[in-house]
C-alpha positions as CSV (number, residue, x, y, z in Angstrom):
1,X,-24.6,-9.7,-1.3
2,X,-20.8,-9.6,-0.8
3,X,-18.5,-7.1,-2.3
4,X,-17.5,-9.2,-5.3
5,X,-21.2,-9.5,-6.4
6,X,-21.7,-5.8,-5.9
7,X,-18.7,-5.0,-8.1
8,X,-19.8,-7.5,-10.7
9,X,-23.3,-6.0,-10.8
10,X,-21.9,-2.5,-11.3
11,X,-19.3,-3.5,-14.0
12,X,-21.6,-5.6,-16.1
13,X,-23.7,-2.7,-17.2
14,X,-20.8,-0.4,-18.1
15,X,-19.9,0.4,-21.7
16,X,-16.5,-1.1,-22.7
17,X,-14.6,2.1,-22.5
18,X,-15.7,2.6,-18.9
19,X,-15.1,-1.0,-18.0
20,X,-11.5,-0.5,-19.3
21,X,-11.2,2.5,-17.0
22,X,-12.3,0.4,-14.0
23,X,-9.9,-2.3,-14.9
24,X,-7.0,0.2,-15.2
25,X,-8.0,1.6,-11.8
26,X,-8.0,-1.8,-10.2
27,X,-4.5,-2.3,-11.7
28,X,-3.4,1.0,-10.2
29,X,-4.8,0.0,-6.8
30,X,-3.0,-3.4,-6.9
31,X,0.3,-1.6,-7.8
32,X,0.0,0.8,-4.9
33,X,-0.9,-2.0,-2.5
34,X,2.1,-4.1,-3.6
35,X,4.4,-1.1,-3.4
36,X,3.2,-0.3,0.1
37,X,3.7,-4.0,1.2
38,X,7.2,-4.0,-0.2
39,X,8.0,-0.7,1.5
40,X,6.8,-2.0,4.8
41,X,9.0,-5.1,4.5
42,X,12.0,-2.9,3.7
43,X,11.2,-0.6,6.7
44,X,11.1,-3.6,9.0
45,X,14.4,-5.0,7.6
46,X,16.0,-1.6,8.1
47,X,15.0,-1.4,11.8
48,X,17.3,-4.1,12.9
49,X,20.3,-2.9,11.0
50,X,19.8,0.8,12.0
51,X,19.0,0.2,15.7
52,X,22.6,1.0,16.8
53,X,22.5,4.2,14.8
54,X,19.1,5.3,16.1
55,X,19.4,4.2,19.7
56,X,22.3,6.0,21.2
57,X,22.7,8.4,24.1
58,X,23.9,11.3,22.0
59,X,20.7,11.3,19.9
60,X,18.3,10.7,22.8
61,X,17.2,14.4,22.6
62,X,15.5,13.7,19.3
63,X,13.2,11.1,20.8
64,X,11.1,13.8,22.5
65,X,10.3,15.7,19.2
């Protein structure tokens, strides 16, 4: 049995108010996942533009911390 079937079996027997809670929680998880994906893309984009600022001899001391 795959994860989708397991979820379906659990949700089918829930009363409507609990099923709505599950649905709300899934929406929350989707939101958090999307936010994290967007954040990772922004971090990656920032690395190229900030390389000159981060990689310089004056700030080399901070690399050991």
